[in-house]
N, C-alpha and C positions, 0 to 999 in steps of 0.2 A: 553560477557560483552560489552557494548556500548562504542565506542571510543569517543563519545560526550555526553554532559549532555543535556537532553531534557529541554528546558526552559519552555515550556508550552505544554499542550496536543494538539495534532493534531485533529481537527474535520473535517472530511471528508464531503465535500459538493459536489453538482452536478457539480460545476465548476471544482473541483479537480478530479472527476471522468472522466469528459470529457477530461481534460488535460492529465491525466494518459493514457487514451486510445490513444490520439493523439500522445504521445511520446512512447507509448508501455512500460511505466514504466521505461524507460531509462533516468535517470537524465543527462547523458552525451548528449544524443539527445536533451533534453530540452535546454541545454546550447547552442547548435548549432542553433536551430530554434525558441526558445522562444522569446517572446517580453520582454522588459525591466521589466515589471511587473512579468512575468512568471519566470524570472531569479533570483528573489529575494530569499535570503537565506531561508526565512520561507516557500516559495512555494517549494523549492528544498527539504527541510527537510520533508515536507509533502509527496512528491512523494517517497522519500526514505522509509519513514515509511509505506506508502501504499504498496510498493514493498515488504517490509518485512512481512506485513500482508497478502498479496496475496500469498506468498510462504508458510507461516504458515497455511493458509486455505487450500492450496492445499495438504499439508501434512495431515491435518485432513481429507479431502475428500478421501485420499488414504488409510485411515484406518491403517496406520503405526504408530500411536502415541497412547499413553496412554489416558484413559478417563480423567484423570486429566489434562493432557496437553491440550486436546481438549476443556475442560471447561475453562481453562485459556485464550485460543485463542478466544473462544466465548465471554468471558467478555471483552477482548481487542477490539473485533469487536464492541460490544455495546457501549464501552467507546468512540471509534473513530467515531462511526456512529450512533448517537442516533436516527436518522430518520430510520425507518425500510425499507423504499424503497431504500435509499442510502446503507444500510447494504446489502440488496439483490443484488444491483449492484456490491458492493465490493466483495461479494462472487463469483460473475461470472468472476472477472478479473483474467487473468493469470499473473504469475510472469514473469518478463523480461527474466530470464534464460531459460524459456521453449521455448521462441521464438528465442533465440540466438544460439540454437543448443547445449547448455551445458546440462549436467544432473548430 
């Protein structure tokens, strides 16, 4: 269950993909190096939701989830990334925890 209520749906853009790559999906790193615009709450929320989706997509790729779960994640991907090129880039992102040494 979410600890916050989503006020509006996050739509992933090329700008957000590039920002996610720059900070490695780490919202704390974004707070340290980001510009004032990048530190806004809605941008941070987008990065957190992208991180969540990246982790879910990795689970789907691993084959360790049910078909029903995989379909829900694919729908979430389409909702967050209506542009197919952006959706494909989102599929390629790694979740932060895979780079931080946790598993």
